[in-house]
Each structure stands twice: as structure tokens, then as C-alpha cells.
C-alpha positions, -999 to +999 in steps of 0.1 A: -557-834+668-547-828+705-515-850+700-504-827+672-510-795+691-491-805+722-457-810+705-462-778+685-469-758+716-439-773+734-416-764+704-430-729+705-423-725+742-387-738+738-381-714+710-395-685+730-372-694+760-341-696+737-350-663+720-354-646+753-320-658+764-304-644+732-320-611+737-307-606+773-279-580+773-245-589+787-236-577+822-218-543+824-180-545+829-167-538+863-138-512+865-112-517+891-102-482+904-074-493+926-047-485+900-062-452+888-039-421+892-053-387+897-039-363+870-037-333+893-022-352+922+011-335+935+031-366+928+019-367+892+026-330+886+061-333+901+069-363+880+058-345+848+079-315+857+110-336+863+106-353+830+103-320+812+135-307+830+153-339+821+144-335+785+156-299+784+189-308+801+195-335+775+188-310+747+212-284+762+239-312+766+236-321+729+240-284+720+270-281+742+286-312+727+280-298+692+297-265+701+326-283+717+331-304+686+329-273+663+355-255+685+378-285+684+376-287+646+383-249+643+413-252+666+427-281+648+423-263+615+441-232+629+470-254+641+473-270+607+472-236+589+498-222+613+522-252+607+518-249+570+525-212+571+555-218+593+569-245+569+563-223+539+581-193+554+609-213+568+612-189+597+612-198+634+578-198+650+585-172+677+561-145+686+575-111+674+586-088+702+581-051+698+616-041+706+636-011+693+671-017+680+698-009+706+736-005+705+761-018+730+796-002+729+824-022+745+856-003+753+885+001+759+902-030+742+927-033+714+897-045+694+864-025+698+832-045+695+798-030+687+767-051+690+735-039+673+703-058+681+673-062+658+635-066+663+621-100+651+626-107+614+639-072+607+671-065+587+672-027+585+704-012+600+692+018+619+720+036+637+713+058+667+733+087+680+755+065+702+763+043+673+771+072+650+793+089+675+814+059+685+814+034+656+821+058+627+854+074+641+866+040+652+859+023+618+875+052+599+907+050+619+909+012+620+929-011+597+902-038+595+865-041+602+847-074+606+809-076+605+790-107+616+752-112+611+732-136+633+696-147+639+679-164+669+670-196+649+678-229+666+685-246+633+698-238+598+674-228+571+676-207+540+652-180+552+672-172+584+704-175+564+691-147+542+681-126+572+716-129+587+732-120+554+709-089+549+718-077+584+755-080+578+753-064+543+732-036+558+758-028+584+785-027+557+765-004+534+761+020+563+798+021+571+807+026+534+782+054+532+800+071+560+834+069+542+848+036+555+867+019+526+849-012+514+881-031+509+889-032+546+855-045+556+848-083+557+814-098+564+802-132+576+767-145+586+750-176+599+714-186+604+718-203+637+742-209+666+768-186+683+742-174+708+752-150+735+720-156+755+695-183+762+675-186+730+647-205+747+635-172+763+620-141+747+647-119+762+675-143+751+663-144+715+661-106+714+698-105+723+708-132+698+692-112+669+722-091+663+751-078+642+786-077+656+809-050+643+845-056+654+870-028+647+907-038+648+936-014+648 
């Protein structure tokens, strides 16, 4: 009977030791605080502020890039529209100059020459007092009157040819209305060339937009 109890008691003791080992909780983890960073430390606050400023700067840069792109597209569209309008009209792309028509009277010579200048793209013959007082008597007494219409265009094109023609015809109609016989008036016109001034400047183009009226005895 004792032999049976001894092994049984030993088994119970071993089981108790094993159970007690399983029931022992694991040791608590050890935290290394050497790499911890205080949230409110000055260095941490400054770093966060710099990151925020950098993010804002990048956002502003993206907005500026978008605005520049939009402006570029708008400009390119304006240039295309301008070129299309220029080609459609067939006129020279020169900024109009607000200039009043003026008359130059050249005398005395066997042939009297009157030069009437025009504002940009205008064809109306508008005589002033000087023109009326000098041109009309000379034309009435002359044997022949030649009228030549010009523009400031550097090249030939139908639109400027029409402008030159209307300027010459307008001057002839004015003389005829003042009693000058139509049969002694001849007209000619050209859309480009025969410049009397530098047509690469505003002042030169203003002088080249003209009608010449030559009165011959």
C-alpha cells in the first residue's frame, strides 16, 4: 500500500510545481526612454512650424504655377485671334494714330503739288480752309490735274488697294463738286510703295497715308 502512495504523491508534487510555473506572470517590459522626444520641446515646436510653413509655400507655388499657365494660354489665344483678324481684314497690323488730316501746299513751281494726309484706314477727303483757298483756284485754271492715292502698307493686298482707290476717287469727287471738269482729271492709286517717309515708324506711316494732287498748267 505504501509503495502505491509514494509514486502517486510524487506525481502530484510534480504536477503542482508545473502548474505553479505556468501560473507565474511574465516579467513587465522595460521601456528605453533614451529616444523619447518631448512634444513641447522648443526643437520639436520649431520643426513642426517649419513643416507647416513649407507646406503652405508649396501650396502657394502650385497656385502661382496654375495662374501663370492660365495667363499664358489666354495670351496665346489672344495672339491667334489677332492674327486671324489681321488675315481676314487684309490690312496692315499697325496701331491707329489719332491724327487729323493735314494739307501741304508746295509753290511756286510750274506744277503745283498738294499733299493731303489721312488718319489710319480712313478714306474721307475732308478739305480744310487752306486746301479750299489754294487747290480749287489752281485746279480750275489748270490744263490737267493728276490725283494719286497711297497707303502705308509694306505689301500689296486687295484691302489696301481699295483704300488707295477710295482716297483718289474721293479727291476727284471733291474737285468735280467745285466745278473742275472731270475730263481733265486723271487718277491712279497703289496699295504699297512710293513712300515719302520711313514707313517703319508711326510718324513715317502717317506721312505715307496720303493723296497727291498735282496741278499742271
